N, CA, C and O of each residue as an XYZ file, in Angstrom:
384
protein
N      20.564   -301.236   -120.745
C      21.232   -300.353   -121.462
C      20.434   -298.987   -121.465
O      19.231   -298.906   -121.219
N      21.217   -297.984   -121.760
C      20.808   -296.260   -121.555
C      19.612   -296.224   -122.736
O      19.605   -296.871   -123.783
N      18.609   -295.280   -122.256
C      17.773   -294.688   -123.299
C      18.039   -293.492   -123.460
O      18.532   -292.782   -122.583
N      17.658   -293.012   -124.948
C      17.729   -291.813   -125.304
C      17.367   -290.610   -124.525
O      16.234   -290.547   -124.048
N      18.230   -289.631   -124.344
C      17.815   -288.603   -123.100
C      18.232   -288.715   -121.733
O      17.885   -287.936   -120.845
N      19.067   -289.810   -121.573
C      19.703   -290.024   -120.444
C      21.049   -289.515   -120.649
O      21.526   -289.263   -121.755
N      21.784   -289.341   -119.263
C      23.012   -288.748   -119.217
C      23.939   -290.044   -119.979
O      23.466   -291.180   -119.941
N      25.017   -289.842   -120.532
C      25.811   -290.864   -121.051
C      26.941   -291.284   -119.950
O      27.644   -290.325   -119.630
N      27.168   -292.143   -119.497
C      27.987   -292.663   -118.538
C      28.853   -293.559   -118.858
O      28.459   -294.592   -119.401
N      30.261   -293.350   -118.581
C      31.208   -294.133   -119.205
C      31.404   -295.742   -118.851
O      32.135   -296.543   -119.434
N      30.580   -295.959   -117.783
C      30.433   -297.472   -117.478
C      29.814   -298.317   -118.325
O      30.221   -299.430   -118.656
N      28.459   -297.579   -118.801
C      27.803   -298.353   -119.788
C      28.245   -298.011   -121.194
O      27.828   -298.653   -122.158
N      29.041   -297.058   -121.306
C      29.630   -297.259   -122.818
C      30.605   -298.260   -123.204
O      30.709   -298.799   -124.306
N      31.509   -298.499   -121.869
C      32.675   -299.381   -121.546
C      31.984   -300.576   -121.801
O      32.453   -301.347   -122.638
N      30.840   -300.878   -121.154
C      30.184   -302.180   -121.280
C      29.626   -302.602   -122.520
O      29.605   -303.768   -122.913
N      29.088   -301.423   -123.233
C      28.668   -301.661   -124.368
C      29.685   -302.122   -125.352
O      29.342   -302.942   -126.204
N      31.116   -301.593   -125.307
C      32.141   -301.927   -126.323
C      32.675   -303.248   -125.611
O      33.638   -303.784   -126.159
N      32.232   -303.762   -124.606
C      32.981   -305.061   -124.009
C      32.936   -306.140   -125.108
O      33.988   -306.708   -125.402
N      31.600   -306.511   -125.838
C      31.651   -307.501   -126.610
C      32.233   -307.321   -127.988
O      32.083   -308.088   -128.940
N      32.874   -306.272   -127.959
C      33.547   -305.651   -129.485
C      35.279   -306.023   -129.080
O      36.083   -306.172   -130.000
N      35.636   -306.122   -127.879
C      37.039   -305.977   -127.820
C      37.644   -307.358   -128.607
O      38.737   -307.180   -129.145
N      37.109   -308.580   -128.720
C      37.928   -309.643   -129.423
C      37.968   -309.201   -130.943
O      38.883   -309.702   -131.597
N      37.252   -308.482   -131.493
C      37.107   -307.789   -132.980
C      38.182   -306.813   -133.067
O      39.018   -306.721   -133.965
N      38.051   -306.056   -131.966
C      39.021   -304.728   -131.870
C      40.535   -305.027   -131.625
O      41.431   -304.227   -131.896
N      40.715   -306.217   -131.105
C      42.300   -306.540   -130.719
C      42.740   -307.661   -131.640
O      43.928   -307.977   -131.704
N      41.794   -308.275   -132.361
C      42.366   -309.309   -133.214
C      41.970   -309.488   -134.681
O      42.498   -310.398   -135.320
N      40.861   -308.486   -135.391
C      40.260   -308.368   -136.416
C      39.414   -309.329   -136.508
O      38.947   -309.701   -135.431
N      39.002   -309.945   -137.591
C      38.054   -311.154   -137.727
C      36.691   -310.230   -138.159
O      36.792   -309.231   -138.871
N      35.636   -310.637   -137.711
C      34.373   -310.001   -137.969
C      33.582   -309.551   -136.583
O      33.559   -310.431   -135.724
N      33.015   -308.461   -136.291
C      32.523   -308.347   -135.007
C      31.133   -308.956   -134.636
O      30.162   -308.771   -135.370
N      31.082   -309.402   -133.930
C      29.745   -310.363   -133.011
C      28.612   -309.563   -133.510
O      28.700   -308.468   -134.066
N      27.541   -310.224   -133.252
C      26.253   -309.555   -133.372
C      26.181   -308.772   -132.242
O      25.978   -307.558   -132.272
N      26.401   -309.674   -130.873
C      25.898   -308.770   -129.643
C      26.931   -307.538   -129.904
O      26.282   -306.499   -129.780
N      28.244   -307.265   -130.209
C      29.060   -306.091   -130.477
C      28.038   -305.357   -131.473
O      27.608   -304.391   -130.842
N      27.569   -305.381   -132.505
C      26.885   -304.577   -133.456
C      25.803   -304.324   -132.691
O      25.362   -303.213   -132.985
N      25.034   -304.967   -131.654
C      23.779   -304.648   -131.155
C      24.049   -303.451   -130.154
O      23.286   -302.511   -129.933
N      25.096   -303.644   -129.683
C      26.009   -302.609   -128.764
C      26.359   -301.137   -129.045
O      26.287   -300.172   -128.283
N      26.790   -301.209   -130.442
C      27.588   -300.210   -131.331
C      26.121   -299.302   -131.719
O      26.263   -298.081   -131.785
N      24.923   -299.799   -131.938
C      23.825   -299.495   -132.587
C      23.101   -298.980   -131.274
O      22.274   -298.100   -131.509
N      23.235   -299.340   -129.940
C      22.559   -298.834   -128.775
C      23.483   -297.387   -128.558
O      22.894   -296.320   -128.385
N      24.733   -297.450   -128.579
C      25.586   -296.196   -128.493
C      25.177   -295.164   -129.488
O      24.708   -294.115   -129.046
N      25.294   -295.327   -130.772
C      24.417   -294.505   -131.585
C      23.164   -294.005   -131.178
O      22.919   -292.823   -131.419
N      22.337   -294.697   -130.609
C      20.829   -294.272   -130.138
C      20.969   -293.393   -129.094
O      20.235   -292.412   -128.971
N      21.976   -293.704   -128.230
C      21.779   -292.958   -126.880
C      22.567   -291.394   -127.063
O      22.518   -290.477   -126.242
N      23.232   -291.392   -128.268
C      23.985   -289.843   -128.285
C      23.323   -289.211   -129.619
O      23.889   -289.331   -130.705
N      22.220   -288.601   -129.491
C      21.553   -287.950   -130.701
C      22.275   -286.408   -130.410
O      21.965   -285.481   -131.157
N      22.939   -286.256   -129.648
C      23.012   -284.636   -129.380
C      24.796   -284.380   -129.444
O      25.459   -285.163   -128.765
N      25.444   -283.457   -130.134
C      26.875   -283.097   -130.137
C      27.091   -283.387   -128.634
O      27.639   -284.461   -128.386
N      26.716   -282.528   -127.501
C      27.071   -282.928   -126.502
C      27.163   -284.647   -125.908
O      28.118   -285.154   -125.321
N      26.345   -285.056   -126.139
C      26.270   -286.435   -125.934
C      27.517   -287.125   -126.689
O      28.386   -287.681   -126.017
N      27.589   -287.085   -128.012
C      28.587   -287.546   -128.531
C      30.124   -287.274   -128.016
O      31.063   -288.045   -128.212
N      30.178   -286.242   -127.440
C      31.330   -285.597   -126.855
C      31.690   -286.559   -125.480
O      32.744   -287.157   -125.263
N      30.506   -286.507   -124.658
C      30.777   -287.395   -123.648
C      31.175   -288.818   -123.740
O      32.007   -289.428   -123.069
N      30.163   -289.361   -125.026
C      30.798   -290.821   -125.114
C      31.967   -290.844   -125.676
O      32.508   -291.944   -125.562
N      32.649   -289.965   -126.309
C      33.665   -290.069   -127.025
C      34.833   -290.004   -125.990
O      35.826   -290.714   -126.152
N      34.710   -289.084   -124.839
C      35.554   -289.039   -123.872
C      35.603   -290.495   -122.950
O      36.618   -290.786   -122.317
N      34.520   -291.271   -122.955
C      34.387   -292.266   -122.386
C      34.894   -293.563   -123.226
O      35.374   -294.484   -122.565
N      34.821   -293.697   -124.637
C      35.442   -294.280   -125.489
C      36.817   -294.177   -125.373
O      37.500   -295.179   -125.161
N      37.393   -292.851   -125.512
C      38.923   -292.548   -125.295
C      39.317   -293.252   -123.882
O      40.295   -293.998   -123.930
N      38.902   -293.152   -123.087
C      39.152   -293.508   -121.465
C      39.474   -295.224   -121.686
O      40.448   -295.878   -121.312
N      38.171   -295.676   -122.492
C      38.385   -297.297   -122.079
C      39.238   -297.766   -123.496
O      39.359   -298.973   -123.705
N      39.731   -296.939   -124.305
C      40.664   -297.590   -125.528
C      42.196   -297.494   -124.596
O      43.173   -298.218   -124.790
N      42.105   -296.602   -123.748
C      43.332   -296.144   -123.422
C      43.805   -297.564   -122.334
O      44.960   -297.871   -122.036
N      42.437   -298.313   -121.856
C      42.796   -299.423   -120.913
C      43.321   -300.556   -121.905
O      44.083   -301.433   -121.498
N      42.911   -300.503   -123.131
C      43.017   -301.656   -123.834
C      44.600   -301.359   -125.348
O      44.407   -301.054   -126.525
N      45.809   -301.575   -124.736
C      46.689   -301.196   -125.717
C      46.836   -301.849   -126.804
O      47.737   -301.485   -127.560
N      45.991   -302.986   -127.174
C      46.141   -304.064   -128.136
C      44.903   -303.768   -128.834
O      44.249   -304.703   -129.297
N      44.481   -302.475   -128.970
C      43.314   -302.159   -129.940
C      44.084   -301.940   -131.554
O      45.083   -301.275   -131.832
N      43.389   -302.593   -132.259
C      43.836   -302.050   -133.805
C      43.254   -301.082   -134.083
O      42.048   -301.031   -133.843
N      43.911   -300.013   -134.671
C      43.332   -298.720   -134.962
C      42.430   -298.930   -136.277
O      41.418   -298.239   -136.397
N      42.754   -299.814   -137.206
C      42.117   -299.962   -138.465
C      40.712   -300.896   -138.040
O      39.629   -300.526   -138.493
N      40.771   -301.916   -137.298
C      39.694   -302.242   -136.731
C      38.811   -301.364   -136.050
O      37.609   -301.422   -136.306
N      39.272   -300.517   -135.174
C      38.287   -299.655   -134.531
C      37.710   -298.640   -135.520
O      36.515   -298.346   -135.539
N      38.591   -298.145   -136.305
C      37.762   -297.220   -137.114
C      36.800   -297.868   -138.205
O      35.823   -297.292   -138.683
N      37.280   -299.325   -138.568
C      35.940   -299.904   -139.402
C      34.638   -300.357   -138.707
O      33.546   -300.359   -139.274
N      34.868   -300.779   -137.300
C      33.906   -301.358   -136.688
C      32.340   -300.717   -136.718
O      31.413   -301.526   -136.752
N      31.992   -299.050   -136.705
C      30.928   -298.856   -136.809
C      30.196   -298.918   -138.281
O      28.983   -299.091   -138.396
N      30.962   -298.777   -139.227
C      30.602   -299.354   -140.514
C      30.234   -300.690   -140.773
O      29.186   -301.129   -141.246
N      31.296   -301.295   -140.377
C      31.209   -303.011   -140.250
C      29.384   -303.478   -139.611
O      28.590   -304.306   -140.057
N      29.286   -302.635   -138.574
C      27.985   -302.885   -137.842
C      26.803   -302.037   -138.334
O      25.699   -302.181   -137.807
N      26.999   -301.160   -139.323
C      25.871   -300.449   -140.051
C      25.537   -299.542   -139.265
O      24.358   -299.203   -139.364
N      26.156   -299.009   -138.502
C      25.817   -297.753   -137.220
C      26.654   -296.906   -137.267
O      27.366   -297.059   -136.275
N      27.152   -295.693   -138.132
C      28.077   -294.952   -138.275
C      27.843   -294.152   -136.953
O      26.823   -293.471   -136.847
N      28.652   -294.209   -136.060
C      29.085   -293.390   -134.701
C      29.314   -291.872   -134.810
O      28.685   -291.211   -133.985
N      29.885   -291.375   -135.441
C      30.560   -290.195   -135.500
C      31.274   -289.856   -134.008
O      31.396   -288.772   -133.438
N      31.692   -291.188   -133.607
C      32.798   -291.118   -132.302
C      33.796   -292.052   -132.580
O      33.550   -293.256   -132.508
N      35.051   -291.565   -132.934
C      36.143   -292.467   -133.030
C      36.197   -293.425   -132.009
O      35.684   -293.140   -130.927
N      36.728   -294.507   -132.171
C      37.363   -295.475   -130.980
C      39.091   -295.305   -130.984
O      39.911   -296.030   -131.548
N      39.271   -294.361   -130.338
C      40.822   -294.315   -130.247
C      41.028   -293.382   -129.092
O      40.342   -292.439   -128.700
N      42.355   -293.983   -128.567
C      42.743   -293.126   -127.162
C      43.563   -291.726   -127.426
O      44.158   -291.056   -126.582
N      43.411   -291.443   -128.997
C      44.359   -290.289   -129.247
C      43.200   -289.344   -129.991
O      43.453   -288.471   -130.821
N      42.015   -289.671   -129.560
C      40.752   -288.388   -130.538
C      40.828   -287.220   -129.490
O      41.164   -287.304   -128.309
N      40.540   -286.406   -130.009
C      40.213   -284.900   -129.510
C      38.397   -284.761   -129.872
O      37.815   -284.391   -130.892
N      37.945   -285.185   -128.693
C      36.475   -285.266   -128.166
C      35.853   -283.799   -128.478
O      34.683   -283.826   -128.861
N      36.409   -282.636   -128.380
C      35.908   -281.397   -128.483
C      35.467   -281.280   -130.065
O      34.423   -280.689   -130.341
N      36.158   -281.766   -130.934
C      35.438   -281.712   -132.419
C      34.285   -282.121   -132.534
O      33.726   -282.091   -133.630
């Protein structure tokens, strides 16, 4: 896992979201492993530039999974109790 203060790398972000894919594609509830990883992403993105970098990674990862349910993606951080301020979508403007 990445530690706060290290550069955010897309491979790590994609790996963090991997346990969430069943939830993101089929609804249901996110697994404990998924929520642990969502909380880790939140922990490693304390600054705006970190969040923008992670956003670009999430956007790239989402583009590889066309079956992601947008409602599941938007509700994932809340269901895990870890608001990310990083939308999980391939159409996100990460500069905002």
